[in-house]
N, CA, C, O and the ligand as a Tripos MOL2 file, in Angstrom:
@<TRIPOS>MOLECULE
protein
  269   267    68     0     0
PROTEIN
NO_CHARGES

@<TRIPOS>ATOM
      1 N          55.2870  -98.0150  101.0160 N.3       1 MET1
      2 CA         54.2520  -97.6220  101.9860 C.3       1 MET1
      3 C          53.5860  -96.3210  101.5440 C.2       1 MET1
      4 O          54.2630  -95.3540  101.1940 O.2       1 MET1
      5 N          52.2980  -96.3080  101.5640 N.am      2 GLN2
      6 CA         51.5870  -95.0660  101.2660 C.3       2 GLN2
      7 C          50.4770  -94.8270  102.2770 C.2       2 GLN2
      8 O          50.0130  -95.7460  102.9520 O.2       2 GLN2
      9 N          50.0670  -93.5710  102.3630 N.am      3 GLU3
     10 CA         48.9930  -93.2140  103.2660 C.3       3 GLU3
     11 C          47.8780  -92.5690  102.4520 C.2       3 GLU3
     12 O          48.1240  -91.6980  101.6170 O.2       3 GLU3
     13 N          46.6570  -93.0070  102.7080 N.am      4 LYS4
     14 CA         45.5220  -92.5040  101.9290 C.3       4 LYS4
     15 C          44.3540  -92.2260  102.8820 C.2       4 LYS4
     16 O          44.1190  -92.9680  103.8360 O.2       4 LYS4
     17 N          43.6390  -91.1540  102.5990 N.am      5 VAL5
     18 CA         42.4580  -90.8370  103.4020 C.3       5 VAL5
     19 C          41.2140  -91.2500  102.6180 C.2       5 VAL5
     20 O          40.9490  -90.7270  101.5360 O.2       5 VAL5
     21 N          40.4620  -92.1850  103.1700 N.am      6 PHE6
     22 CA         39.2250  -92.6370  102.5380 C.3       6 PHE6
     23 C          38.0380  -91.9330  103.1900 C.2       6 PHE6
     24 O          38.0330  -91.6800  104.3940 O.2       6 PHE6
     25 N          37.0360  -91.6220  102.3730 N.am      7 ASN7
     26 CA         35.7970  -91.0860  102.9270 C.3       7 ASN7
     27 C          34.8750  -92.2520  103.2500 C.2       7 ASN7
     28 O          34.6520  -93.1290  102.4150 O.2       7 ASN7
     29 N          34.3420  -92.2560  104.4640 N.am      8 VAL8
     30 CA         33.4650  -93.3470  104.8990 C.3       8 VAL8
     31 C          32.1200  -92.7700  105.3230 C.2       8 VAL8
     32 O          32.0430  -91.9550  106.2420 O.2       8 VAL8
     33 N          31.0660  -93.2020  104.6450 N.am      9 GLN9
     34 CA         29.7240  -92.7150  104.9610 C.3       9 GLN9
     35 C          28.9420  -93.7670  105.7320 C.2       9 GLN9
     36 O          29.0480  -94.9590  105.4440 O.2       9 GLN9
     37 N          28.1670  -93.3340  106.6990 N.am     10 GLY10
     38 CA         27.2630  -94.2460  107.3880 C.3      10 GLY10
     39 C          27.6450  -94.5730  108.8190 C.2      10 GLY10
     40 O          26.8950  -95.2540  109.5180 O.2      10 GLY10
     41 N          28.8080  -94.0960  109.2700 N.am     11 MET11
     42 CA         29.2210  -94.3820  110.6500 C.3      11 MET11
     43 C          28.4610  -93.4650  111.6170 C.2      11 MET11
     44 O          28.3900  -92.2520  111.4200 O.2      11 MET11
     45 N          27.8960  -94.0750  112.6650 N.am     12 LYS12
     46 CA         27.0840  -93.2910  113.5980 C.3      12 LYS12
     47 C          27.6150  -93.2830  115.0230 C.2      12 LYS12
     48 O          27.2750  -92.3930  115.8020 O.2      12 LYS12
     49 N          28.4320  -94.2460  115.3700 N.am     13 CYS13
     50 CA         28.8910  -94.3370  116.7600 C.3      13 CYS13
     51 C          30.2470  -95.0210  116.8380 C.2      13 CYS13
     52 O          30.8410  -95.3960  115.8280 O.2      13 CYS13
     53 N          30.7190  -95.1710  118.0790 N.am     14 LYS14
     54 CA         32.0330  -95.7870  118.2950 C.3      14 LYS14
     55 C          32.0790  -97.2170  117.7840 C.2      14 LYS14
     56 O          33.1190  -97.7060  117.3420 O.2      14 LYS14
     57 N          30.9210  -97.8800  117.8560 N.am     15 HIS15
     58 CA         30.8800  -99.2570  117.3820 C.3      15 HIS15
     59 C          31.1550  -99.3260  115.8810 C.2      15 HIS15
     60 O          31.8690 -100.2100  115.4090 O.2      15 HIS15
     61 N          30.5870  -98.3940  115.1490 N.am     16 CYS16
     62 CA         30.8410  -98.3280  113.6990 C.3      16 CYS16
     63 C          32.3260  -98.0900  113.4460 C.2      16 CYS16
     64 O          32.9250  -98.7050  112.5630 O.2      16 CYS16
     65 N          32.9030  -97.2010  114.2240 N.am     17 VAL17
     66 CA         34.3300  -96.9010  114.0820 C.3      17 VAL17
     67 C          35.1600  -98.1610  114.2960 C.2      17 VAL17
     68 O          36.1100  -98.4330  113.5630 O.2      17 VAL17
     69 N          34.7730  -98.9310  115.3290 N.am     18 MET18
     70 CA         35.4930 -100.1780  115.6190 C.3      18 MET18
     71 C          35.3530 -101.1710  114.4690 C.2      18 MET18
     72 O          36.3200 -101.8280  114.0830 O.2      18 MET18
     73 N          34.1270 -101.2760  113.9210 N.am     19 SER19
     74 CA         33.8920 -102.2120  112.8150 C.3      19 SER19
     75 C          34.7940 -101.8870  111.6280 C.2      19 SER19
     76 O          35.4300 -102.7680  111.0480 O.2      19 SER19
     77 N          34.8340 -100.6080  111.2850 N.am     20 VAL20
     78 CA         35.6550 -100.1810  110.1520 C.3      20 VAL20
     79 C          37.1360 -100.4020  110.4560 C.2      20 VAL20
     80 O          37.8860 -100.9200  109.6280 O.2      20 VAL20
     81 N          37.5380 -100.0000  111.6590 N.am     21 THR21
     82 CA         38.9480 -100.1350  112.0440 C.3      21 THR21
     83 C          39.3950 -101.5850  111.9710 C.2      21 THR21
     84 O          40.4350 -101.8930  111.3910 O.2      21 THR21
     85 N          38.5990 -102.4830  112.5660 N.am     22 GLU22
     86 CA         38.9940 -103.8950  112.6030 C.3      22 GLU22
     87 C          38.9910 -104.5210  111.2160 C.2      22 GLU22
     88 O          39.8710 -105.3160  110.8880 O.2      22 GLU22
     89 N          38.0040 -104.1650  110.4010 N.am     23 ALA23
     90 CA         37.9210 -104.7450  109.0530 C.3      23 ALA23
     91 C          39.1470 -104.3660  108.2350 C.2      23 ALA23
     92 O          39.6980 -105.1940  107.5100 O.2      23 ALA23
     93 N          39.5690 -103.1140  108.3530 N.am     24 VAL24
     94 CA         40.7220 -102.6620  107.5650 C.3      24 VAL24
     95 C          42.0230 -103.1990  108.1510 C.2      24 VAL24
     96 O          42.9330 -103.5940  107.4220 O.2      24 VAL24
     97 N          42.0940 -103.2060  109.4800 N.am     25 GLU25
     98 CA         43.2950 -103.7140  110.1610 C.3      25 GLU25
     99 C          43.5880 -105.1610  109.7980 C.2      25 GLU25
    100 O          44.7470 -105.5690  109.7170 O.2      25 GLU25
    101 N          42.5250 -105.9350  109.5790 N.am     26 ASP26
    102 CA         42.6690 -107.3630  109.2960 C.3      26 ASP26
    103 C          43.2820 -107.6540  107.9370 C.2      26 ASP26
    104 O          43.7300 -108.7740  107.6900 O.2      26 ASP26
    105 N          43.3080 -106.6630  107.0500 N.am     27 LEU27
    106 CA         43.8500 -106.8850  105.7120 C.3      27 LEU27
    107 C          45.3760 -106.9790  105.7610 C.2      27 LEU27
    108 O          46.0470 -106.1850  106.4210 O.2      27 LEU27
    109 N          45.9080 -107.9860  105.0320 N.am     28 ASP28
    110 CA         47.3580 -108.0850  104.9040 C.3      28 ASP28
    111 C          47.8740 -106.8600  104.1670 C.2      28 ASP28
    112 O          47.3320 -106.4840  103.1280 O.2      28 ASP28
    113 N          48.9030 -106.2460  104.6900 N.am     29 GLY29
    114 CA         49.4850 -105.0860  104.0180 C.3      29 GLY29
    115 C          49.0970 -103.7680  104.6450 C.2      29 GLY29
    116 O          49.6750 -102.7280  104.3290 O.2      29 GLY29
    117 N          48.1080 -103.8090  105.5420 N.am     30 VAL30
    118 CA         47.7160 -102.5800  106.2260 C.3      30 VAL30
    119 C          48.5800 -102.3840  107.4670 C.2      30 VAL30
    120 O          48.6460 -103.2440  108.3450 O.2      30 VAL30
    121 N          49.2320 -101.2430  107.5130 N.am     31 GLU31
    122 CA         50.1430 -100.9350  108.6130 C.3      31 GLU31
    123 C          49.4000 -100.2840  109.7730 C.2      31 GLU31
    124 O          49.6150 -100.6420  110.9310 O.2      31 GLU31
    125 N          48.5320  -99.3350  109.4670 N.am     32 SER32
    126 CA         47.7740  -98.6750  110.5250 C.3      32 SER32
    127 C          46.4960  -98.0610  109.9780 C.2      32 SER32
    128 O          46.4050  -97.7320  108.7950 O.2      32 SER32
    129 N          45.5220  -97.9140  110.8470 N.am     33 VAL33
    130 CA         44.2270  -97.3300  110.4780 C.3      33 VAL33
    131 C          43.8290  -96.3340  111.5490 C.2      33 VAL33
    132 O          43.9400  -96.6100  112.7430 O.2      33 VAL33
    133 N          43.3620  -95.1690  111.1100 N.am     34 SER34
    134 CA         42.8450  -94.1920  112.0480 C.3      34 SER34
    135 C          41.5130  -93.6730  111.5170 C.2      34 SER34
    136 O          41.4630  -92.9900  110.4940 O.2      34 SER34
    137 N          40.4300  -94.0070  112.2270 N.am     35 VAL35
    138 CA         39.0970  -93.6230  111.7710 C.3      35 VAL35
    139 C          38.6080  -92.4250  112.5760 C.2      35 VAL35
    140 O          38.6850  -92.4030  113.8040 O.2      35 VAL35
    141 N          38.1000  -91.4250  111.8450 N.am     36 ASP36
    142 CA         37.5750  -90.2270  112.4940 C.3      36 ASP36
    143 C          36.0740  -90.1590  112.2440 C.2      36 ASP36
    144 O          35.6230  -89.9810  111.1120 O.2      36 ASP36
    145 N          35.3090  -90.3040  113.3260 N.am     37 LEU37
    146 CA         33.8470  -90.3570  113.2170 C.3      37 LEU37
    147 C          33.2660  -89.0310  112.7280 C.2      37 LEU37
    148 O          32.3750  -89.0230  111.8780 O.2      37 LEU37
    149 N          33.7540  -87.9250  113.2510 N.am     38 GLU38
    150 CA         33.1990  -86.6120  112.8740 C.3      38 GLU38
    151 C          33.5560  -86.2160  111.4540 C.2      38 GLU38
    152 O          32.7240  -85.6820  110.7200 O.2      38 GLU38
    153 N          34.7940  -86.4800  111.0730 N.am     39 LYS39
    154 CA         35.2120  -86.1210  109.7100 C.3      39 LYS39
    155 C          34.7700  -87.1560  108.6860 C.2      39 LYS39
    156 O          34.8290  -86.9170  107.4800 O.2      39 LYS39
    157 N          34.3200  -88.3280  109.1880 N.am     40 LYS40
    158 CA         33.9030  -89.4290  108.3120 C.3      40 LYS40
    159 C          35.0490  -89.8830  107.4110 C.2      40 LYS40
    160 O          34.8830  -90.0550  106.2040 O.2      40 LYS40
    161 N          36.1960  -90.0690  108.0180 N.am     41 THR41
    162 CA         37.3630  -90.5000  107.2490 C.3      41 THR41
    163 C          38.0440  -91.6940  107.9060 C.2      41 THR41
    164 O          37.9220  -91.9360  109.1070 O.2      41 THR41
    165 N          38.7560  -92.4200  107.0720 N.am     42 ALA42
    166 CA         39.6420  -93.4760  107.5510 C.3      42 ALA42
    167 C          40.9950  -93.2270  106.9100 C.2      42 ALA42
    168 O          41.1450  -93.3030  105.6900 O.2      42 ALA42
    169 N          41.9690  -92.9320  107.7430 N.am     43 THR43
    170 CA         43.3240  -92.7130  107.2420 C.3      43 THR43
    171 C          44.0900  -94.0230  107.3740 C.2      43 THR43
    172 O          44.2540  -94.5520  108.4730 O.2      43 THR43
    173 N          44.5520  -94.5340  106.2490 N.am     44 VAL44
    174 CA         45.1550  -95.8720  106.2330 C.3      44 VAL44
    175 C          46.5700  -95.8110  105.6830 C.2      44 VAL44
    176 O          46.8190  -95.2130  104.6360 O.2      44 VAL44
    177 N          47.5030  -96.4440  106.4100 N.am     45 LYS45
    178 CA         48.8570  -96.6270  105.9000 C.3      45 LYS45
    179 C          48.9600  -98.0660  105.4330 C.2      45 LYS45
    180 O          48.6670  -98.9940  106.1870 O.2      45 LYS45
    181 N          49.3760  -98.2490  104.1880 N.am     46 PHE46
    182 CA         49.4140  -99.6110  103.6560 C.3      46 PHE46
    183 C          50.5200  -99.7730  102.6240 C.2      46 PHE46
    184 O          51.0320  -98.8020  102.0670 O.2      46 PHE46
    185 N          50.8770 -101.0560  102.3850 N.am     47 ASN47
    186 CA         51.9340 -101.3370  101.4100 C.3      47 ASN47
    187 C          51.3490 -102.0350  100.1840 C.2      47 ASN47
    188 O          50.1310 -102.0940  100.0160 O.2      47 ASN47
    189 N          52.2270 -102.5620   99.3310 N.am     48 ASP48
    190 CA         51.7910 -103.0980   98.0440 C.3      48 ASP48
    191 C          51.0180 -104.4130   98.1310 C.2      48 ASP48
    192 O          50.4790 -104.8770   97.1270 O.2      48 ASP48
    193 N          50.9600 -105.0170   99.3190 N.am     49 PHE49
    194 CA         50.2230 -106.2780   99.4570 C.3      49 PHE49
    195 C          48.7140 -106.0600   99.3920 C.2      49 PHE49
    196 O          47.9510 -107.0140   99.2410 O.2      49 PHE49
    197 N          48.2890 -104.8150   99.5050 N.am     50 VAL50
    198 CA         46.8600 -104.5330   99.5240 C.3      50 VAL50
    199 C          46.5900 -103.3220   98.6300 C.2      50 VAL50
    200 O          47.4110 -102.4090   98.5430 O.2      50 VAL50
    201 N          45.4420 -103.3260   97.9740 N.am     51 SER51
    202 CA         45.1050 -102.2080   97.0730 C.3      51 SER51
    203 C          44.0480 -101.3090   97.7020 C.2      51 SER51
    204 O          43.3920 -101.6700   98.6790 O.2      51 SER51
    205 N          43.9060 -100.1360   97.1160 N.am     52 GLU52
    206 CA         42.8540  -99.2180   97.5610 C.3      52 GLU52
    207 C          41.4930  -99.8860   97.4610 C.2      52 GLU52
    208 O          40.6480  -99.7270   98.3420 O.2      52 GLU52
    209 N          41.2840 -100.6400   96.3770 N.am     53 ALA53
    210 CA         39.9910 -101.3110   96.1630 C.3      53 ALA53
    211 C          39.7320 -102.3400   97.2640 C.2      53 ALA53
    212 O          38.6000 -102.4860   97.7250 O.2      53 ALA53
    213 N          40.7850 -103.0560   97.6850 N.am     54 ASP54
    214 CA         40.6290 -104.0380   98.7650 C.3      54 ASP54
    215 C          40.1570 -103.3560  100.0390 C.2      54 ASP54
    216 O          39.2930 -103.8740  100.7470 O.2      54 ASP54
    217 N          40.7210 -102.2020  100.3240 N.am     55 ILE55
    218 CA         40.3700 -101.4730  101.5440 C.3      55 ILE55
    219 C          38.9230 -100.9860  101.4630 C.2      55 ILE55
    220 O          38.1630 -101.1040  102.4230 O.2      55 ILE55
    221 N          38.5570 -100.4400  100.3090 N.am     56 ILE56
    222 CA         37.1810  -99.9660  100.1210 C.3      56 ILE56
    223 C          36.1890 -101.1310  100.2500 C.2      56 ILE56
    224 O          35.1310 -100.9900  100.8630 O.2      56 ILE56
    225 N          36.5420 -102.2720   99.6680 N.am     57 ASN57
    226 CA         35.6480 -103.4320   99.7600 C.3      57 ASN57
    227 C          35.4780 -103.9060  101.1960 C.2      57 ASN57
    228 O          34.3780 -104.2710  101.6100 O.2      57 ASN57
    229 N          36.5660 -103.8990  101.9510 N.am     58 ALA58
    230 CA         36.4920 -104.3390  103.3490 C.3      58 ALA58
    231 C          35.5470 -103.4400  104.1360 C.2      58 ALA58
    232 O          34.7920 -103.9130  104.9850 O.2      58 ALA58
    233 N          35.5900 -102.1520  103.8520 N.am     59 ILE59
    234 CA         34.7030 -101.2070  104.5430 C.3      59 ILE59
    235 C          33.2520 -101.4310  104.0950 C.2      59 ILE59
    236 O          32.3330 -101.4030  104.9140 O.2      59 ILE59
    237 N          33.0580 -101.6510  102.8080 N.am     60 LYS60
    238 CA         31.7040 -101.8800  102.2910 C.3      60 LYS60
    239 C          31.0870 -103.1440  102.8730 C.2      60 LYS60
    240 O          29.8870 -103.2020  103.1420 O.2      60 LYS60
    241 N          31.9350 -104.1590  103.0630 N.am     61 GLU61
    242 CA         31.4280 -105.4090  103.6310 C.3      61 GLU61
    243 C          30.8940 -105.2130  105.0420 C.2      61 GLU61
    244 O          30.0760 -106.0040  105.5120 O.2      61 GLU61
    245 N          31.3440 -104.1780  105.7120 N.am     62 GLU62
    246 CA         30.8360 -103.8700  107.0470 C.3      62 GLU62
    247 C          29.5350 -103.0640  106.9790 C.2      62 GLU62
    248 O          28.9140 -102.7850  108.0040 O.2      62 GLU62
    249 N          29.1350 -102.6950  105.7670 N.am     63 GLY63
    250 CA         27.8610 -101.9920  105.5930 C.3      63 GLY63
    251 C          27.9630 -100.4880  105.4600 C.2      63 GLY63
    252 O          26.9710  -99.7740  105.6070 O.2      63 GLY63
    253 N          29.1850 -100.0010  105.1760 N.am     64 PHE64
    254 CA         29.3750  -98.5520  105.0170 C.3      64 PHE64
    255 C          29.7880  -98.2350  103.5940 C.2      64 PHE64
    256 O          30.3010  -99.0940  102.8760 O.2      64 PHE64
    257 N          29.5610  -97.0020  103.1970 N.am     65 GLN65
    258 CA         30.0070  -96.5640  101.8750 C.3      65 GLN65
    259 C          31.4040  -95.9710  102.0090 C.2      65 GLN65
    260 O          31.6840  -95.2190  102.9430 O.2      65 GLN65
    261 N          32.2680  -96.3130  101.0770 N.am     66 ALA66
    262 CA         33.6310  -95.7950  101.1380 C.3      66 ALA66
    263 C          34.0990  -95.3690   99.7600 C.2      66 ALA66
    264 O          33.7010  -95.9440   98.7470 O.2      66 ALA66
    265 N          34.9360  -94.3710   99.7370 N.am     67 SER67
    266 CA         35.5120  -93.9230   98.4670 C.3      67 SER67
    267 C          36.8610  -93.2900   98.7280 C.2      67 SER67
    268 O          37.5240  -92.8420   97.7920 O.2      67 SER67
    269 CU         27.5130  -97.4330  115.1860 Cu       68 CU68
@<TRIPOS>BOND
     1     1     2 1
     2     2     3 1
     3     3     4 2
     4     3     5 am
     5     5     6 1
     6     6     7 1
     7     7     8 2
     8     7     9 am
     9     9    10 1
    10    10    11 1
    11    11    12 2
    12    11    13 am
    13    13    14 1
    14    14    15 1
    15    15    16 2
    16    15    17 am
    17    17    18 1
    18    18    19 1
    19    19    20 2
    20    19    21 am
    21    21    22 1
    22    22    23 1
    23    23    24 2
    24    23    25 am
    25    25    26 1
    26    26    27 1
    27    27    28 2
    28    27    29 am
    29    29    30 1
    30    30    31 1
    31    31    32 2
    32    31    33 am
    33    33    34 1
    34    34    35 1
    35    35    36 2
    36    35    37 am
    37    37    38 1
    38    38    39 1
    39    39    40 2
    40    39    41 am
    41    41    42 1
    42    42    43 1
    43    43    44 2
    44    43    45 am
    45    45    46 1
    46    46    47 1
    47    47    48 2
    48    47    49 am
    49    49    50 1
    50    50    51 1
    51    51    52 2
    52    51    53 am
    53    53    54 1
    54    54    55 1
    55    55    56 2
    56    55    57 am
    57    57    58 1
    58    58    59 1
    59    59    60 2
    60    59    61 am
    61    61    62 1
    62    62    63 1
    63    63    64 2
    64    63    65 am
    65    65    66 1
    66    66    67 1
    67    67    68 2
    68    67    69 am
    69    69    70 1
    70    70    71 1
    71    71    72 2
    72    71    73 am
    73    73    74 1
    74    74    75 1
    75    75    76 2
    76    75    77 am
    77    77    78 1
    78    78    79 1
    79    79    80 2
    80    79    81 am
    81    81    82 1
    82    82    83 1
    83    83    84 2
    84    83    85 am
    85    85    86 1
    86    86    87 1
    87    87    88 2
    88    87    89 am
    89    89    90 1
    90    90    91 1
    91    91    92 2
    92    91    93 am
    93    93    94 1
    94    94    95 1
    95    95    96 2
    96    95    97 am
    97    97    98 1
    98    98    99 1
    99    99   100 2
   100    99   101 am
   101   101   102 1
   102   102   103 1
   103   103   104 2
   104   103   105 am
   105   105   106 1
   106   106   107 1
   107   107   108 2
   108   107   109 am
   109   109   110 1
   110   110   111 1
   111   111   112 2
   112   111   113 am
   113   113   114 1
   114   114   115 1
   115   115   116 2
   116   115   117 am
   117   117   118 1
   118   118   119 1
   119   119   120 2
   120   119   121 am
   121   121   122 1
   122   122   123 1
   123   123   124 2
   124   123   125 am
   125   125   126 1
   126   126   127 1
   127   127   128 2
   128   127   129 am
   129   129   130 1
   130   130   131 1
   131   131   132 2
   132   131   133 am
   133   133   134 1
   134   134   135 1
   135   135   136 2
   136   135   137 am
   137   137   138 1
   138   138   139 1
   139   139   140 2
   140   139   141 am
   141   141   142 1
   142   142   143 1
   143   143   144 2
   144   143   145 am
   145   145   146 1
   146   146   147 1
   147   147   148 2
   148   147   149 am
   149   149   150 1
   150   150   151 1
   151   151   152 2
   152   151   153 am
   153   153   154 1
   154   154   155 1
   155   155   156 2
   156   155   157 am
   157   157   158 1
   158   158   159 1
   159   159   160 2
   160   159   161 am
   161   161   162 1
   162   162   163 1
   163   163   164 2
   164   163   165 am
   165   165   166 1
   166   166   167 1
   167   167   168 2
   168   167   169 am
   169   169   170 1
   170   170   171 1
   171   171   172 2
   172   171   173 am
   173   173   174 1
   174   174   175 1
   175   175   176 2
   176   175   177 am
   177   177   178 1
   178   178   179 1
   179   179   180 2
   180   179   181 am
   181   181   182 1
   182   182   183 1
   183   183   184 2
   184   183   185 am
   185   185   186 1
   186   186   187 1
   187   187   188 2
   188   187   189 am
   189   189   190 1
   190   190   191 1
   191   191   192 2
   192   191   193 am
   193   193   194 1
   194   194   195 1
   195   195   196 2
   196   195   197 am
   197   197   198 1
   198   198   199 1
   199   199   200 2
   200   199   201 am
   201   201   202 1
   202   202   203 1
   203   203   204 2
   204   203   205 am
   205   205   206 1
   206   206   207 1
   207   207   208 2
   208   207   209 am
   209   209   210 1
   210   210   211 1
   211   211   212 2
   212   211   213 am
   213   213   214 1
   214   214   215 1
   215   215   216 2
   216   215   217 am
   217   217   218 1
   218   218   219 1
   219   219   220 2
   220   219   221 am
   221   221   222 1
   222   222   223 1
   223   223   224 2
   224   223   225 am
   225   225   226 1
   226   226   227 1
   227   227   228 2
   228   227   229 am
   229   229   230 1
   230   230   231 1
   231   231   232 2
   232   231   233 am
   233   233   234 1
   234   234   235 1
   235   235   236 2
   236   235   237 am
   237   237   238 1
   238   238   239 1
   239   239   240 2
   240   239   241 am
   241   241   242 1
   242   242   243 1
   243   243   244 2
   244   243   245 am
   245   245   246 1
   246   246   247 1
   247   247   248 2
   248   247   249 am
   249   249   250 1
   250   250   251 1
   251   251   252 2
   252   251   253 am
   253   253   254 1
   254   254   255 1
   255   255   256 2
   256   255   257 am
   257   257   258 1
   258   258   259 1
   259   259   260 2
   260   259   261 am
   261   261   262 1
   262   262   263 1
   263   263   264 2
   264   263   265 am
   265   265   266 1
   266   266   267 1
   267   267   268 2
@<TRIPOS>SUBSTRUCTURE
     1 MET1         2 RESIDUE 1 A MET
     2 GLN2         6 RESIDUE 1 A GLN
     3 GLU3        10 RESIDUE 1 A GLU
     4 LYS4        14 RESIDUE 1 A LYS
     5 VAL5        18 RESIDUE 1 A VAL
     6 PHE6        22 RESIDUE 1 A PHE
     7 ASN7        26 RESIDUE 1 A ASN
     8 VAL8        30 RESIDUE 1 A VAL
     9 GLN9        34 RESIDUE 1 A GLN
    10 GLY10       38 RESIDUE 1 A GLY
    11 MET11       42 RESIDUE 1 A MET
    12 LYS12       46 RESIDUE 1 A LYS
    13 CYS13       50 RESIDUE 1 A CYS
    14 LYS14       54 RESIDUE 1 A LYS
    15 HIS15       58 RESIDUE 1 A HIS
    16 CYS16       62 RESIDUE 1 A CYS
    17 VAL17       66 RESIDUE 1 A VAL
    18 MET18       70 RESIDUE 1 A MET
    19 SER19       74 RESIDUE 1 A SER
    20 VAL20       78 RESIDUE 1 A VAL
    21 THR21       82 RESIDUE 1 A THR
    22 GLU22       86 RESIDUE 1 A GLU
    23 ALA23       90 RESIDUE 1 A ALA
    24 VAL24       94 RESIDUE 1 A VAL
    25 GLU25       98 RESIDUE 1 A GLU
    26 ASP26      102 RESIDUE 1 A ASP
    27 LEU27      106 RESIDUE 1 A LEU
    28 ASP28      110 RESIDUE 1 A ASP
    29 GLY29      114 RESIDUE 1 A GLY
    30 VAL30      118 RESIDUE 1 A VAL
    31 GLU31      122 RESIDUE 1 A GLU
    32 SER32      126 RESIDUE 1 A SER
    33 VAL33      130 RESIDUE 1 A VAL
    34 SER34      134 RESIDUE 1 A SER
    35 VAL35      138 RESIDUE 1 A VAL
    36 ASP36      142 RESIDUE 1 A ASP
    37 LEU37      146 RESIDUE 1 A LEU
    38 GLU38      150 RESIDUE 1 A GLU
    39 LYS39      154 RESIDUE 1 A LYS
    40 LYS40      158 RESIDUE 1 A LYS
    41 THR41      162 RESIDUE 1 A THR
    42 ALA42      166 RESIDUE 1 A ALA
    43 THR43      170 RESIDUE 1 A THR
    44 VAL44      174 RESIDUE 1 A VAL
    45 LYS45      178 RESIDUE 1 A LYS
    46 PHE46      182 RESIDUE 1 A PHE
    47 ASN47      186 RESIDUE 1 A ASN
    48 ASP48      190 RESIDUE 1 A ASP
    49 PHE49      194 RESIDUE 1 A PHE
    50 VAL50      198 RESIDUE 1 A VAL
    51 SER51      202 RESIDUE 1 A SER
    52 GLU52      206 RESIDUE 1 A GLU
    53 ALA53      210 RESIDUE 1 A ALA
    54 ASP54      214 RESIDUE 1 A ASP
    55 ILE55      218 RESIDUE 1 A ILE
    56 ILE56      222 RESIDUE 1 A ILE
    57 ASN57      226 RESIDUE 1 A ASN
    58 ALA58      230 RESIDUE 1 A ALA
    59 ILE59      234 RESIDUE 1 A ILE
    60 LYS60      238 RESIDUE 1 A LYS
    61 GLU61      242 RESIDUE 1 A GLU
    62 GLU62      246 RESIDUE 1 A GLU
    63 GLY63      250 RESIDUE 1 A GLY
    64 PHE64      254 RESIDUE 1 A PHE
    65 GLN65      258 RESIDUE 1 A GLN
    66 ALA66      262 RESIDUE 1 A ALA
    67 SER67      266 RESIDUE 1 A SER
    68 CU68       269 GROUP 0 **** ****
């Protein structure tokens, strides 16, 4: 299990936060997600079933930039 803070650009409201949260939560291997709108971050706890790239792609698919 590891925890990583991703930078997420483009979130403007609670709805964006929900989109990002749900997209990441849906990935197999993700234990928890905490999105901070003001800091523009997503803190994710995940295991080996999912990669950093998978998480970034899931966020991008929602229309946000992630790194
Ligand atoms: Cu929004």
